[in-house]
KENU-225920 format. One record per residue (C-alpha): residue number from 1; residue in one letter; z, x, y. Coordinates in steps of 0.02 Angstrom, whole numbers, m for minus. Example, Ala and Ser with C-alpha at 12.3 -4.5 7.8 and 13.67 -1.06 7.14 Angstrom:
// KENU-225920
{atom 1, A, {390, 615, m225}};
{atom 2, S, {357, 684, m53}};
This chain:
// KENU-225920
{atom 1, M, {496, 570, 860}};
{atom 2, C, {682, 545, 839}};
{atom 3, S, {794, 680, 912}};
{atom 4, L, {962, 751, 864}};
{atom 5, G, {1033, 849, 1009}};
{atom 6, D, {899, 965, 1075}};
{atom 7, R, {788, 959, 920}};
{atom 8, T, {687, 828, 830}};
{atom 9, V, {739, 776, 655}};
{atom 10, L, {591, 872, 583}};
{atom 11, E, {634, 1030, 679}};
{atom 12, E, {812, 1019, 614}};
{atom 13, V, {755, 1000, 434}};
{atom 14, L, {627, 1140, 444}};
{atom 15, G, {752, 1257, 527}};
{atom 16, R, {878, 1227, 390}};
{atom 17, C, {747, 1249, 254}};
{atom 18, A, {698, 1418, 328}};
{atom 19, S, {881, 1471, 309}};
{atom 20, I, {890, 1435, 122}};
{atom 21, P, {928, 1597, 28}};
{atom 22, G, {785, 1639, m89}};
{atom 23, V, {652, 1537, 1}};
{atom 24, D, {496, 1638, 44}};
{atom 25, V, {394, 1508, 137}};
{atom 26, V, {426, 1333, 204}};
{atom 27, V, {283, 1210, 180}};
{atom 28, C, {281, 1036, 254}};
{atom 29, A, {176, 924, 141}};
{atom 30, V, {109, 784, 250}};
{atom 31, P, {m11, 638, 218}};
{atom 32, D, {m192, 678, 252}};
{atom 33, K, {m221, 556, 395}};
{atom 34, P, {m245, 569, 584}};
{atom 35, E, {m65, 520, 622}};
{atom 36, S, {m8, 682, 540}};
{atom 37, E, {m84, 790, 676}};
{atom 38, T, {74, 781, 781}};
{atom 39, L, {180, 827, 629}};
{atom 40, E, {65, 973, 589}};
{atom 41, A, {75, 1042, 766}};
{atom 42, L, {265, 1030, 769}};
{atom 43, T, {279, 1107, 596}};
{atom 44, R, {172, 1257, 643}};
{atom 45, A, {270, 1279, 805}};
{atom 46, C, {424, 1296, 694}};
{atom 47, G, {341, 1436, 595}};
{atom 48, A, {314, 1333, 438}};
{atom 49, E, {153, 1302, 343}};
{atom 50, V, {68, 1133, 323}};
{atom 51, Y, {m20, 1055, 176}};
{atom 52, R, {m110, 889, 188}};
{atom 53, G, {m129, 780, 35}};
{atom 54, S, {m130, 603, m32}};
{atom 55, E, {m20, 480, 62}};
{atom 56, T, {28, 384, m96}};
{atom 57, D, {12, 515, m234}};
{atom 58, V, {152, 627, m171}};
{atom 59, L, {163, 718, m338}};
{atom 60, Q, {m16, 777, m317}};
{atom 61, R, {22, 823, m137}};
{atom 62, Y, {168, 932, m191}};
{atom 63, L, {64, 1016, m325}};
{atom 64, G, {m73, 1051, m198}};
{atom 65, A, {54, 1126, m79}};
{atom 66, A, {127, 1234, m218}};
{atom 67, R, {m44, 1300, m265}};
{atom 68, A, {m91, 1333, m83}};
{atom 69, A, {70, 1433, m62}};
{atom 70, N, {47, 1521, m231}};
{atom 71, A, {224, 1465, m274}};
{atom 72, D, {305, 1494, m443}};
{atom 73, V, {456, 1385, m399}};
{atom 74, I, {465, 1237, m282}};
{atom 75, M, {620, 1180, m188}};
{atom 76, R, {605, 999, m137}};
{atom 77, V, {693, 937, 19}};
{atom 78, T, {646, 774, 103}};
{atom 79, S, {627, 752, 290}};
{atom 80, D, {754, 610, 300}};
{atom 81, C, {897, 732, 269}};
{atom 82, P, {931, 827, 432}};
{atom 83, L, {1102, 885, 370}};
{atom 84, I, {1030, 973, 217}};
{atom 85, D, {1141, 1122, 178}};
{atom 86, P, {1049, 1288, 152}};
{atom 87, E, {1194, 1361, 53}};
{atom 88, I, {1193, 1217, m71}};
{atom 89, C, {1004, 1228, m86}};
{atom 90, G, {1018, 1415, m119}};
{atom 91, A, {1148, 1382, m254}};
{atom 92, V, {1029, 1260, m340}};
{atom 93, L, {891, 1390, m335}};
{atom 94, R, {1005, 1522, m409}};
{atom 95, L, {1065, 1403, m545}};
{atom 96, R, {887, 1365, m597}};
{atom 97, A, {845, 1550, m606}};
{atom 98, T, {1006, 1599, m697}};
{atom 99, E, {982, 1463, m828}};
{atom 100, A, {793, 1487, m839}};
{atom 101, A, {779, 1299, m816}};
{atom 102, D, {622, 1199, m783}};
{atom 103, Y, {716, 1086, m663}};
{atom 104, A, {877, 1097, m564}};
{atom 105, S, {959, 983, m438}};
{atom 106, N, {1127, 932, m367}};
{atom 107, N, {1110, 747, m404}};
{atom 108, L, {1076, 724, m590}};
{atom 109, E, {1259, 677, m580}};
{atom 110, R, {1303, 641, m399}};
{atom 111, T, {1451, 739, m327}};
{atom 112, F, {1383, 783, m153}};
{atom 113, P, {1358, 670, m2}};
{atom 114, H, {1199, 566, m6}};
{atom 115, G, {1085, 667, 109}};
{atom 116, L, {1120, 840, 36}};
{atom 117, D, {1005, 809, m112}};
{atom 118, C, {888, 949, m163}};
{atom 119, E, {785, 995, m315}};
{atom 120, A, {707, 1155, m381}};
{atom 121, F, {575, 1158, m518}};
{atom 122, T, {439, 1271, m583}};
{atom 123, T, {258, 1248, m540}};
{atom 124, P, {211, 1242, m726}};
{atom 125, A, {333, 1097, m747}};
{atom 126, L, {253, 1006, m600}};
{atom 127, I, {81, 1037, m675}};
{atom 128, D, {143, 956, m836}};
{atom 129, A, {209, 807, m738}};
{atom 130, E, {45, 786, m646}};
{atom 131, A, {m49, 780, m811}};
{atom 132, A, {77, 675, m906}};
{atom 133, T, {112, 525, m796}};
{atom 134, Q, {8, 401, m698}};
{atom 135, L, {152, 283, m660}};
{atom 136, A, {151, 238, m475}};
{atom 137, H, {339, 266, m462}};
{atom 138, D, {323, 441, m536}};
{atom 139, R, {178, 487, m423}};
{atom 140, E, {264, 423, m266}};
{atom 141, H, {435, 501, m297}};
{atom 142, V, {371, 667, m370}};
{atom 143, T, {511, 710, m492}};
{atom 144, P, {557, 558, m601}};
{atom 145, W, {455, 626, m747}};
{atom 146, L, {538, 796, m729}};
{atom 147, R, {709, 714, m731}};
{atom 148, R, {678, 619, m894}};
{atom 149, S, {554, 719, m998}};
{atom 150, P, {638, 773, m1162}};
{atom 151, G, {538, 934, m1168}};
{atom 152, L, {610, 1010, m1009}};
{atom 153, K, {770, 1107, m980}};
{atom 154, R, {872, 1032, m837}};
{atom 155, V, {1030, 1092, m751}};
{atom 156, N, {1140, 1012, m619}};
{atom 157, L, {1246, 1090, m482}};
{atom 158, A, {1413, 1002, m461}};
{atom 159, A, {1515, 1008, m302}};
{atom 160, R, {1689, 1077, m299}};
{atom 161, E, {1819, 941, m300}};
{atom 162, P, {1858, 833, m208}};
{atom 163, Y, {1689, 751, m225}};
{atom 164, H, {1612, 663, m75}};
{atom 165, V, {1492, 541, m155}};
{atom 166, D, {1544, 403, m35}};
{atom 167, E, {1471, 495, 115}};
{atom 168, R, {1301, 437, 179}};
{atom 169, W, {1206, 572, 276}};
{atom 170, T, {1025, 517, 263}};
{atom 171, L, {902, 424, 375}};
{atom 172, D, {838, 255, 317}};
{atom 173, Y, {905, 131, 445}};
{atom 174, P, {936, 127, 634}};
{atom 175, E, {1122, 139, 599}};
{atom 176, D, {1093, 302, 505}};
{atom 177, L, {1007, 376, 658}};
{atom 178, S, {1151, 319, 769}};
{atom 179, F, {1271, 402, 648}};
{atom 180, M, {1172, 565, 649}};
{atom 181, Q, {1159, 568, 838}};
{atom 182, A, {1346, 540, 852}};
{atom 183, V, {1382, 680, 729}};
{atom 184, F, {1266, 801, 819}};
{atom 185, S, {1346, 757, 985}};
{atom 186, E, {1513, 814, 913}};
{atom 187, M, {1445, 973, 836}};
{atom 188, P, {1500, 1133, 924}};
{atom 189, K, {1356, 1243, 979}};
{atom 190, M, {1411, 1388, 869}};
{atom 191, T, {1433, 1279, 714}};
{atom 192, R, {1301, 1291, 578}};
{atom 193, G, {1326, 1109, 532}};
{atom 194, Y, {1342, 1136, 347}};
{atom 195, M, {1438, 1021, 230}};
{atom 196, A, {1613, 1086, 271}};
{atom 197, D, {1575, 1077, 458}};
{atom 198, I, {1517, 897, 448}};
{atom 199, L, {1667, 844, 345}};
{atom 200, A, {1781, 922, 476}};
{atom 201, I, {1691, 828, 615}};
{atom 202, L, {1706, 663, 521}};
{atom 203, D, {1889, 691, 480}};
{atom 204, A, {1923, 725, 663}};
{atom 205, N, {1823, 572, 718}};
{atom 206, P, {1853, 436, 585}};
{atom 207, A, {1759, 304, 685}};
{atom 208, L, {1594, 395, 653}};
{atom 209, R, {1594, 346, 470}};
{atom 210, A, {1600, 163, 519}};
{atom 211, I, {1432, 172, 608}};
{atom 212, N, {1330, 158, 448}};
{atom 213, A, {1468, 112, 325}};
{atom 214, H, {1388, m53, 275}};
{atom 215, R, {1226, 36, 232}};
{atom 216, R, {1323, 158, 125}};
{atom 217, L, {1401, 18, 25}};
{atom 218, V, {1233, m67, m4}};
{atom 219, S, {1136, 90, m49}};
{atom 220, E, {1265, 166, m166}};
{atom 221, Q, {1300, 12, m272}};
């Protein structure tokens, strides 16, 4: 498994998820196959729960995890985002609750760095999605139906200006991992590594942004 400092990427993501205000339990929804045994052991060592489900029907996997956890609301964070910001996630959760929305996110209109994406939605809305769509894209990516269905109330959390939509803080390519490892190597031990901390590190070390800059330009066009 890939490491960032003294923790694996998964440990970093799970630790940040556990710090999200308003989250009661962290569940790692993994494919139901033998290769997931290592992921399950690491997840449980981090104090999180594990749910195994379909490798390709991720929507069904999420719904199974929600039911196993008896969850009324689901916050979705993907494991390729080790810089996910618990404070931003908590703000999305609060916005959904305040607005009594079926679905909330911070990327219906993108204003945050790519890699701080999070979504919150109700279990009844996910049940509706599971029943309403059989499109492979919808089933693989979990929330497309929730993001387009005319019958649902959706809200979006916008960042405070200036916006940082040109930042790429996610893991898809080897260059992204090199970028993350460089950022973590510059992170002070007492720093939480939230959005403002990362921006300060990058402003102090401009060369770090160049590590995966070409991937940013391709992915964001």
